[in-house]
N, CA, C and O of each residue as an XYZ file, in Angstrom:
704
protein
N     -22.518     -3.448     58.041
C     -23.037     -2.400     57.178
C     -24.139     -2.982     56.302
O     -24.060     -4.130     55.863
N     -25.181     -2.165     56.051
C     -26.318     -2.610     55.257
C     -26.137     -2.343     53.784
O     -25.054     -2.530     53.229
N     -27.201     -1.907     53.163
C     -27.230     -1.624     51.728
C     -26.419     -0.365     51.417
O     -26.691      0.703     51.964
N     -25.427     -0.494     50.540
C     -24.605      0.650     50.165
C     -25.212      1.372     48.969
O     -25.605      0.755     47.978
N     -25.278      2.700     49.089
C     -25.796      3.555     48.019
C     -24.795      4.667     47.754
O     -23.936      4.962     48.584
N     -24.919      5.269     46.598
C     -24.067      6.409     46.280
C     -24.717      7.678     46.797
O     -25.888      7.942     46.522
N     -23.954      8.464     47.547
C     -24.412      9.802     47.928
C     -24.269     10.676     46.690
O     -23.288     10.572     45.953
N     -25.256     11.536     46.470
C     -25.229     12.423     45.315
C     -25.502     13.850     45.774
O     -25.962     14.083     46.892
N     -25.206     14.807     44.882
C     -25.442     16.206     45.206
C     -26.764     16.675     44.602
O     -27.533     15.872     44.076
N     -27.017     17.963     44.680
C     -28.262     18.560     44.178
C     -28.424     18.420     42.662
O     -29.522     18.620     42.143
N     -27.347     18.081     41.943
C     -27.417     17.856     40.495
C     -27.355     16.365     40.149
O     -27.193     16.006     38.983
N     -27.484     15.492     41.165
C     -27.465     14.032     40.994
C     -26.092     13.518     40.560
O     -26.003     12.530     39.831
N     -25.027     14.180     41.002
C     -23.658     13.726     40.733
C     -23.141     12.991     41.958
O     -23.355     13.431     43.087
N     -22.465     11.882     41.739
C     -21.949     11.065     42.837
C     -20.864     11.819     43.591
O     -19.942     12.376     42.995
N     -20.995     11.827     44.939
C     -19.997     12.481     45.790
C     -19.426     11.532     46.835
O     -18.525     11.914     47.581
N     -19.933     10.298     46.903
C     -19.423      9.344     47.881
C     -20.314      8.123     47.979
O     -21.244      7.950     47.191
N     -20.018      7.277     48.959
C     -20.778      6.051     49.208
C     -21.189      6.061     50.674
O     -20.431      6.505     51.536
N     -22.399      5.567     50.955
C     -22.891      5.514     52.330
C     -23.826      4.336     52.502
O     -24.370      3.810     51.531
N     -24.005      3.932     53.733
C     -25.036      2.958     54.084
C     -26.392      3.663     53.885
O     -26.549      4.811     54.301
N     -27.356      3.000     53.264
C     -28.634      3.659     52.954
C     -29.343      4.139     54.216
O     -29.883      5.245     54.230
N     -29.352      3.329     55.281
C     -30.004      3.765     56.518
C     -29.327      5.013     57.083
O     -29.997      5.904     57.606
N     -27.998      5.077     56.977
C     -27.265      6.247     57.440
C     -27.610      7.475     56.584
O     -27.776      8.578     57.106
N     -27.715      7.270     55.267
C     -28.082      8.367     54.370
C     -29.469      8.905     54.733
O     -29.684     10.117     54.745
N     -30.387      8.020     55.022
C     -31.739      8.438     55.401
C     -31.706      9.175     56.741
O     -32.293     10.248     56.873
N     -31.025      8.606     57.728
C     -30.929      9.248     59.055
C     -30.346     10.655     58.977
O     -30.799     11.562     59.676
N     -29.341     10.831     58.126
C     -28.650     12.114     58.028
C     -29.215     13.046     56.957
O     -28.738     14.171     56.806
N     -30.224     12.593     56.216
C     -30.810     13.425     55.177
C     -29.902     13.632     53.983
O     -30.021     14.630     53.272
N     -28.986     12.683     53.756
C     -28.070     12.785     52.623
C     -28.779     12.344     51.352
O     -29.490     11.340     51.348
N     -28.586     13.090     50.284
C     -29.171     12.708     49.003
C     -28.541     11.406     48.510
O     -27.332     11.203     48.615
N     -29.377     10.544     47.980
C     -28.960      9.291     47.355
C     -29.985      9.005     46.256
O     -30.839      9.849     45.984
N     -29.918      7.857     45.635
C     -30.814      7.554     44.511
C     -31.756      6.402     44.848
O     -31.389      5.438     45.520
N     -32.981      6.541     44.357
C     -34.005      5.506     44.485
C     -34.613      5.315     43.099
O     -34.838      6.285     42.374
N     -34.876      4.066     42.735
C     -35.501      3.754     41.446
C     -36.839      3.075     41.702
O     -36.931      2.160     42.520
N     -37.873      3.523     41.004
C     -39.198      2.922     41.136
C     -39.774      2.640     39.751
O     -39.335      3.191     38.742
N     -40.772      1.764     39.745
C     -41.441      1.410     38.496
C     -42.941      1.371     38.693
O     -43.437      0.829     39.680
N     -43.659      1.951     37.744
C     -45.100      1.807     37.643
C     -45.323      0.615     36.727
O     -44.869      0.614     35.583
N     -46.021     -0.400     37.226
C     -46.286     -1.602     36.422
C     -47.684     -1.517     35.827
O     -48.667     -1.251     36.518
N     -47.735     -1.753     34.522
C     -49.011     -1.803     33.810
C     -49.157     -3.178     33.187
O     -48.170     -3.823     32.835
N     -50.404     -3.621     33.053
C     -50.641     -4.861     32.327
C     -50.908     -4.498     30.866
O     -50.992     -3.313     30.540
N     -51.044     -5.486     29.980
C     -51.272     -5.174     28.564
C     -52.544     -4.360     28.298
O     -52.671     -3.743     27.240
N     -53.488     -4.352     29.251
C     -54.718     -3.564     29.100
C     -54.538     -2.135     29.602
O     -55.453     -1.321     29.475
N     -53.372     -1.816     30.173
C     -53.106     -0.468     30.652
C     -53.400     -0.248     32.122
O     -53.170      0.844     32.641
N     -53.911     -1.276     32.807
C     -54.192     -1.130     34.234
C     -52.880     -1.020     35.023
O     -51.832     -1.491     34.580
N     -52.961     -0.399     36.181
C     -51.793     -0.153     37.026
C     -51.840     -1.091     38.231
O     -52.892     -1.284     38.840
N     -50.699     -1.665     38.562
C     -50.600     -2.557     39.706
C     -50.438     -1.739     40.985
O     -49.559     -0.881     41.078
N     -51.287     -2.011     41.959
C     -51.271     -1.348     43.256
C     -51.074     -2.426     44.308
O     -51.508     -3.563     44.127
N     -50.424     -2.073     45.402
C     -50.234     -3.047     46.471
C     -50.339     -2.390     47.838
O     -50.244     -1.170     47.977
N     -50.538     -3.240     48.845
C     -50.549     -2.771     50.228
C     -49.313     -3.330     50.924
O     -48.981     -4.508     50.796
N     -48.645     -2.455     51.658
C     -47.450     -2.846     52.403
C     -47.871     -3.653     53.631
O     -48.917     -3.379     54.220
N     -47.069     -4.641     54.019
C     -47.410     -5.426     55.217
C     -47.425     -4.559     56.474
O     -46.805     -3.496     56.515
N     -48.126     -5.015     57.478
C     -48.235     -4.285     58.746
C     -46.933     -4.295     59.540
O     -46.734     -3.426     60.389
N     -46.053     -5.241     59.292
C     -44.832     -5.377     60.099
C     -43.646     -4.542     59.598
O     -42.621     -4.483     60.277
N     -43.757     -3.899     58.436
C     -42.617     -3.153     57.899
C     -42.416     -1.855     58.685
O     -43.360     -1.310     59.258
N     -41.179     -1.374     58.702
C     -40.866     -0.185     59.501
C     -41.343      1.116     58.868
O     -41.651      2.071     59.581
N     -41.408      1.166     57.565
C     -41.809      2.391     56.872
C     -43.182      2.221     56.226
O     -43.367      1.367     55.360
N     -44.118      3.022     56.645
C     -45.473      3.074     56.094
C     -46.201      1.728     56.130
O     -46.698      1.271     55.101
N     -46.270      1.092     57.298
C     -46.985     -0.189     57.394
C     -48.461     -0.033     57.032
O     -49.125      0.913     57.454
N     -48.955     -0.983     56.239
C     -50.359     -0.999     55.849
C     -50.760      0.037     54.818
O     -51.927      0.090     54.431
N     -49.836      0.856     54.364
C     -50.146      1.866     53.342
C     -50.165      1.218     51.957
O     -49.553      0.174     51.728
N     -50.878      1.863     51.052
C     -50.923      1.416     49.658
C     -49.847      2.157     48.866
O     -49.402      3.241     49.243
N     -49.447      1.537     47.757
C     -48.481      2.173     46.867
C     -48.707      1.667     45.460
O     -49.330      0.628     45.244
N     -48.193      2.417     44.515
C     -48.278      2.038     43.100
C     -46.897      2.053     42.474
O     -46.748      1.887     41.263
N     -45.881      2.253     43.316
C     -44.484      2.289     42.876
C     -43.742      1.117     43.499
O     -43.809      0.902     44.710
N     -43.039      0.365     42.672
C     -42.228     -0.757     43.139
C     -40.774     -0.355     42.994
O     -40.366      0.078     41.917
N     -39.984     -0.484     44.041
C     -38.592     -0.096     43.897
C     -37.849     -0.013     45.201
O     -38.303     -0.491     46.240
N     -36.679      0.616     45.118
C     -35.817      0.758     46.271
C     -34.547      1.486     45.901
O     -34.445      2.097     44.837
N     -33.584      1.410     46.793
C     -32.333      2.124     46.623
C     -31.522      1.647     45.430
O     -31.471      0.454     45.129
N     -30.892      2.595     44.759
C     -29.960      2.283     43.673
C     -28.625      1.959     44.333
O     -28.059      2.794     45.040
N     -28.128      0.767     44.106
C     -26.875      0.337     44.729
C     -25.669      0.961     44.029
O     -25.773      1.471     42.914
N     -24.550      0.911     44.693
C     -23.308      1.475     44.153
C     -23.005      0.869     42.791
O     -22.983     -0.352     42.637
N     -22.771      1.733     41.802
C     -22.428      1.288     40.451
C     -23.609      0.940     39.566
O     -23.419      0.664     38.382
N     -24.818      0.945     40.098
C     -26.017      0.634     39.317
C     -26.570      1.890     38.666
O     -26.408      2.996     39.182
N     -27.223      1.707     37.527
C     -27.989      2.799     36.928
C     -29.398      2.742     37.521
O     -29.782      1.752     38.144
N     -30.150      3.807     37.320
C     -31.547      3.799     37.759
C     -32.294      2.619     37.119
O     -33.052      1.921     37.792
N     -32.073      2.403     35.812
C     -32.789      1.341     35.100
C     -32.425     -0.040     35.633
O     -33.297     -0.891     35.806
N     -31.138     -0.264     35.893
C     -30.716     -1.555     36.440
C     -31.353     -1.793     37.801
O     -31.812     -2.897     38.091
N     -31.382     -0.766     38.631
C     -31.978     -0.904     39.960
C     -33.482     -1.165     39.867
O     -34.013     -2.002     40.598
N     -34.167     -0.453     38.972
C     -35.605     -0.647     38.811
C     -35.913     -2.081     38.388
O     -36.830     -2.701     38.927
N     -35.161     -2.610     37.434
C     -35.370     -3.985     36.973
C     -35.059     -4.986     38.081
O     -35.791     -5.960     38.257
N     -33.978     -4.756     38.829
C     -33.612     -5.651     39.940
C     -34.710     -5.670     41.000
O     -35.084     -6.734     41.493
N     -35.221     -4.495     41.347
C     -36.263     -4.417     42.371
C     -37.539     -5.148     41.934
O     -38.193     -5.780     42.764
N     -37.902     -5.075     40.653
C     -39.080     -5.811     40.178
C     -38.873     -7.314     40.320
O     -39.793     -8.042     40.693
N     -37.664     -7.773     40.022
C     -37.368     -9.202     40.180
C     -37.464     -9.603     41.651
O     -38.014    -10.656     41.971
N     -36.933     -8.771     42.543
C     -36.949     -9.088     43.976
C     -38.356     -9.007     44.574
O     -38.749     -9.881     45.348
N     -39.103     -7.983     44.227
C     -40.398     -7.746     44.869
C     -41.564     -8.483     44.216
O     -42.496     -8.903     44.902
N     -41.515     -8.643     42.887
C     -42.630     -9.256     42.162
C     -42.282    -10.573     41.476
O     -43.166    -11.272     40.982
N     -40.989    -10.911     41.447
C     -40.584    -12.145     40.785
C     -40.711    -12.082     39.274
O     -40.884    -13.116     38.627
N     -40.629    -10.884     38.696
C     -40.728    -10.742     37.239
C     -39.471    -10.086     36.687
O     -38.871     -9.222     37.326
N     -39.085    -10.507     35.500
C     -37.952     -9.900     34.793
C     -38.507     -9.298     33.518
O     -38.855    -10.007     32.573
N     -38.583     -7.975     33.510
C     -39.133     -7.252     32.358
C     -38.267     -6.038     32.075
O     -37.496     -5.589     32.924
N     -38.407     -5.522     30.879
C     -37.704     -4.295     30.498
C     -38.415     -3.107     31.135
O     -39.642     -3.019     31.101
N     -37.641     -2.199     31.714
C     -38.211     -0.977     32.282
C     -37.853      0.185     31.368
O     -36.785      0.206     30.756
N     -38.757      1.145     31.285
C     -38.558      2.338     30.453
C     -38.538      3.560     31.361
O     -39.488      3.788     32.109
N     -37.458      4.356     31.304
C     -37.419      5.569     32.124
C     -38.533      6.541     31.722
O     -38.806      6.718     30.535
N     -39.170      7.164     32.707
C     -40.207      8.155     32.448
C     -39.700      9.541     32.858
O     -39.735     10.471     32.051
N     -39.230      9.690     34.097
C     -38.647     10.951     34.546
C     -37.877     10.741     35.846
O     -38.052      9.735     36.533
N     -37.032     11.695     36.165
C     -36.250     11.701     37.396
C     -36.409     13.081     38.024
O     -36.424     14.094     37.325
N     -36.527     13.110     39.353
C     -36.637     14.399     40.027
C     -36.106     14.303     41.450
O     -35.987     13.214     42.011
N     -35.795     15.442     42.015
C     -35.335     15.523     43.389
C     -36.567     15.512     44.284
O     -37.294     16.502     44.370
N     -36.789     14.391     44.942
C     -37.952     14.195     45.809
C     -37.555     14.559     47.230
O     -36.582     14.021     47.759
N     -38.283     15.449     47.839
C     -37.960     15.850     49.216
C     -38.295     14.737     50.197
O     -37.743     14.715     51.297
N     -39.165     13.829     49.845
C     -39.423     12.622     50.610
C     -40.037     12.817     51.981
O     -39.746     13.795     52.670
N     -40.886     11.883     52.370
C     -41.526     11.923     53.678
C     -40.550     11.545     54.784
O     -40.715     11.970     55.928
N     -39.534     10.750     54.454
C     -38.558     10.300     55.443
C     -37.221     10.998     55.258
O     -36.560     11.364     56.229
N     -36.828     11.179     53.996
C     -35.521     11.731     53.674
C     -35.538     12.180     52.220
O     -36.296     11.627     51.423
N     -34.725     13.165     51.851
C     -34.669     13.566     50.440
C     -33.848     12.577     49.609
O     -32.929     11.937     50.120
N     -34.186     12.461     48.339
C     -33.462     11.568     47.434
C     -33.808     11.908     45.996
O     -34.825     12.545     45.723
N     -32.956     11.477     45.084
C     -33.263     11.570     43.655
C     -34.079     10.333     43.306
O     -33.677      9.214     43.623
N     -35.219     10.528     42.656
C     -36.118      9.431     42.326
C     -36.210      9.253     40.823
O     -36.612     10.168     40.104
N     -35.836      8.077     40.352
C     -35.991      7.703     38.953
C     -37.268      6.892     38.811
O     -37.387      5.813     39.391
N     -38.225      7.404     38.044
C     -39.508      6.744     37.842
C     -39.488      6.060     36.478
O     -39.120      6.664     35.470
N     -39.885      4.805     36.466
C     -39.893      3.986     35.248
C     -41.278      3.411     35.045
O     -42.140      3.496     35.919
N     -41.476      2.827     33.882
C     -42.710      2.129     33.583
C     -42.346      0.792     32.950
O     -41.348      0.677     32.238
N     -43.172     -0.218     33.221
C     -42.952     -1.548     32.644
C     -44.303     -2.185     32.345
O     -45.286     -1.958     33.051
N     -44.331     -2.977     31.295
C     -45.505     -3.795     30.983
C     -45.239     -5.175     31.566
O     -44.232     -5.813     31.260
N     -46.157     -5.620     32.407
C     -46.019     -6.919     33.069
C     -47.177     -7.792     32.610
O     -48.331     -7.553     32.966
N     -46.853     -8.810     31.814
C     -47.890     -9.658     31.246
C     -47.952    -11.036     31.900
O     -48.989    -11.699     31.862
N     -46.861    -11.459     32.489
C     -46.809    -12.803     33.053
C     -47.300    -12.865     34.481
O     -47.719    -11.863     35.059
N     -47.241    -14.065     35.042
C     -47.673    -14.238     36.432
C     -46.719    -13.531     37.398
O     -45.526    -13.394     37.129
N     -47.272    -13.090     38.522
C     -46.506    -12.413     39.554
C     -46.221    -13.382     40.701
O     -47.020    -14.273     40.989
N     -45.084    -13.196     41.343
C     -44.729    -13.957     42.539
C     -44.288    -12.947     43.602
O     -43.099    -12.843     43.905
N     -45.258    -12.193     44.174
C     -44.912    -11.132     45.113
C     -44.201    -11.655     46.361
O     -44.531    -12.718     46.887
N     -43.222    -10.881     46.816
C     -42.518    -11.184     48.058
C     -43.446    -10.810     49.209
O     -43.769     -9.632     49.365
N     -43.891    -11.783     50.028
C     -44.821    -11.463     51.119
C     -44.211    -10.551     52.182
O     -44.947     -9.938     52.955
N     -42.896    -10.450     52.235
C     -42.254     -9.527     53.152
C     -42.383     -8.083     52.704
O     -42.167     -7.163     53.493
N     -42.737     -7.877     51.427
C     -42.867     -6.536     50.848
C     -44.306     -6.190     50.454
O     -44.692     -5.021     50.438
N     -45.096     -7.229     50.136
C     -46.419     -7.008     49.551
C     -47.448     -7.890     50.259
O     -47.379     -9.117     50.191
N     -48.413     -7.242     50.946
C     -49.456     -7.981     51.654
C     -50.645     -8.294     50.750
O     -51.320     -9.306     50.935
N     -50.897     -7.431     49.780
C     -52.002     -7.571     48.835
C     -51.609     -6.828     47.570
O     -50.837     -5.871     47.628
N     -52.133     -7.260     46.424
C     -51.923     -6.529     45.176
C     -53.123     -6.711     44.259
O     -53.843     -7.706     44.342
N     -53.325     -5.730     43.382
C     -54.416     -5.804     42.424
C     -54.215     -4.789     41.310
O     -53.517     -3.789     41.476
N     -54.836     -5.063     40.181
C     -54.742     -4.178     39.015
C     -55.907     -3.207     39.020
O     -57.056     -3.611     39.199
N     -55.614     -1.910     38.822
C     -56.655     -0.883     38.776
C     -56.533     -0.090     37.473
O     -55.432      0.228     37.024
N     -57.682      0.219     36.880
C     -57.695      1.146     35.756
C     -57.341      2.536     36.277
O     -57.352      2.772     37.485
N     -57.027      3.455     35.364
C     -56.618      4.796     35.804
C     -57.702      5.491     36.623
O     -57.391      6.142     37.621
N     -58.954      5.369     36.227
C     -60.031      5.975     37.017
C     -60.096      5.354     38.398
O     -60.236      6.060     39.397
N     -59.995      4.034     38.457
C     -60.004      3.351     39.758
C     -58.809      3.774     40.610
O     -58.928      3.931     41.825
N     -57.670      3.954     39.970
C     -56.470      4.377     40.692
C     -56.688      5.758     41.314
O     -56.363      5.966     42.483
N     -57.225      6.686     40.556
C     -57.475      8.024     41.096
C     -58.478      7.975     42.248
O     -58.313      8.674     43.247
N     -59.503      7.161     42.110
C     -60.479      7.021     43.191
C     -59.817      6.387     44.422
O     -60.098      6.788     45.551
N     -58.957      5.421     44.209
C     -58.247      4.805     45.339
C     -57.393      5.836     46.065
O     -57.300      5.806     47.292
N     -56.768      6.747     45.324
C     -55.964      7.800     45.956
C     -56.826      8.692     46.855
O     -56.327      9.261     47.826
N     -58.098      8.813     46.539
C     -59.002      9.610     47.363
C     -59.464      8.854     48.604
O     -59.794      9.475     49.614
N     -59.493      7.539     48.545
C     -60.091      6.739     49.623
C     -59.100      5.954     50.477
O     -59.348      5.737     51.663
N     -57.994      5.530     49.899
C     -57.053      4.677     50.608
C     -55.861      5.497     51.092
O     -55.588      6.575     50.563
N     -55.168      4.998     52.078
C     -53.976      5.671     52.599
C     -52.765      5.202     51.806
O     -52.329      4.057     51.929
N     -52.226      6.109     50.985
C     -51.076      5.798     50.142
C     -49.800      6.343     50.753
O     -49.824      7.311     51.512
N     -48.685      5.710     50.413
C     -47.365      6.197     50.798
C     -47.237      7.634     50.283
O     -47.529      7.882     49.113
N     -46.805      8.599     51.129
C     -46.755     10.001     50.701
C     -45.936     10.255     49.436
O     -46.343     11.063     48.602
N     -44.804      9.593     49.274
C     -43.984      9.840     48.086
C     -44.682      9.348     46.818
O     -44.463      9.903     45.741
N     -45.514      8.320     46.930
C     -46.313      7.871     45.792
C     -47.316      8.934     45.363
O     -47.610      9.078     44.176
N     -47.836      9.675     46.333
C     -48.737     10.787     46.025
C     -47.991     11.881     45.256
O     -48.536     12.475     44.326
N     -46.742     12.141     45.653
C     -45.927     13.151     44.955
C     -45.693     12.742     43.500
O     -45.786     13.572     42.596
N     -45.392     11.478     43.281
C     -45.179     10.998     41.907
C     -46.476     11.111     41.109
O     -46.446     11.472     39.932
N     -47.600     10.811     41.727
C     -48.888     10.915     41.031
C     -49.093     12.335     40.507
O     -49.573     12.513     39.388
N     -48.737     13.341     41.295
C     -48.899     14.732     40.856
C     -48.013     15.062     39.660
O     -48.356     15.933     38.860
N     -46.889     14.383     39.530
C     -45.920     14.692     38.480
C     -46.002     13.770     37.260
O     -45.402     14.060     36.226
N     -46.730     12.679     37.373
C     -46.705     11.636     36.349
C     -47.322     12.123     35.035
O     -48.497     12.487     35.014
N     -46.554     12.138     33.934
C     -47.083     12.627     32.662
C     -48.179     11.714     32.106
O     -48.062     10.488     32.118
N     -49.237     12.347     31.622
C     -50.295     11.584     30.971
C     -51.238     10.868     31.908
O     -52.109     10.129     31.450
N     -51.092     11.062     33.193
C     -51.978     10.385     34.135
C     -52.733     11.448     34.918
O     -52.531     11.623     36.120
N     -53.606     12.150     34.213
C     -54.364     13.236     34.828
C     -55.619     12.671     35.471
O     -56.186     11.679     35.014
N     -56.030     13.322     36.529
C     -57.238     12.870     37.226
C     -58.457     13.059     36.320
O     -58.711     14.167     35.849
N     -59.208     11.990     36.075
C     -60.411     12.123     35.259
C     -61.505     12.875     36.028
O     -61.492     12.915     37.258
N     -62.434     13.460     35.304
C     -63.494     14.227     35.948
C     -64.500     13.321     36.646
O     -65.079     13.711     37.660
N     -64.713     12.130     36.124
C     -65.588     11.171     36.797
C     -64.795      9.902     37.019
O     -64.066      9.448     36.137
N     -64.937      9.345     38.179
C     -64.159      8.154     38.526
C     -65.086      7.029     38.924
O     -66.085      7.246     39.609
N     -64.755      5.830     38.494
C     -65.466      4.645     38.908
C     -64.792      4.145     40.180
O     -63.598      3.848     40.163
N     -65.528      4.046     41.276
C     -64.885      3.639     42.520
C     -64.311      2.227     42.420
O     -64.942      1.341     41.843
N     -63.125      2.014     42.977
C     -62.586      0.660     43.003
C     -63.329     -0.150     44.057
O     -64.019      0.401     44.915
N     -63.174     -1.459     43.976
C     -63.746     -2.276     45.029
C     -63.077     -1.877     46.337
O     -61.976     -1.325     46.339
N     -63.727     -2.151     47.414
C     -63.166     -1.786     48.719
C     -61.791     -2.399     48.866
O     -61.530     -3.482     48.342
N     -60.902     -1.705     49.584
C     -59.578     -2.287     49.780
C     -59.710     -3.583     50.554
O     -60.642     -3.756     51.340
N     -58.776     -4.491     50.330
C     -58.842     -5.755     51.045
C     -58.675     -5.521     52.543
O     -58.066     -4.531     52.948
N     -59.206     -6.417     53.367
C     -59.066     -6.233     54.806
C     -57.597     -6.207     55.213
O     -56.768     -6.915     54.640
N     -57.292     -5.395     56.194
C     -55.894     -5.299     56.692
C     -55.559     -6.482     57.549
O     -54.441     -6.581     58.055
C-alpha cells in the first residue's frame, strides 16, 4: 500500500482511510495541502516539473505540496511537503480551502503561504527548474507557459493576486 490519506465528504469531514492512488482512481474526495512561496521581496517561487513524472510532466507550477496524510492537518502537511520538496522548514499560513474538482480527481485543497528567505535545496525528482517571479511576471508566465491545470484554478481564486493591466514579460522559460 502507498500513501494513506483520509477520505472526506463534501463538507471535508473524515469518512475513512484510503490509499491516495486508489482515491484518485476512484474519484474519492481526500485532502491536499499546497503552499505559495514568497521571498522577502514578495516574489513568487515557480518551478517546472521533471519530464519523467507521471502527472503533468514538464508543466510549470507555483504550488508546492501533496496529499495530507492520515492524522495530519492541512498546515502540518504543507510544512512537511516544503521540507521534502524544497529542503526548507518555515511557518506556513493558511489562506483558503476549497473543494477543487481537479484535473485528475476531486479533492479538498488547502492553500497556504510562506515566506522563504533561506537557501533552497529542491528535490530533483520533483523540481527540474525553479525561479522567483514578481506578480506581473507570474501573470505573464501564466499566459505563455504551460501550467498545471489545478494551479490555474488556484490563481483564479487567490485573494489579492489580481491580474495587472500591464505585465512585464518574464525571461523565457528554461529549456526543457
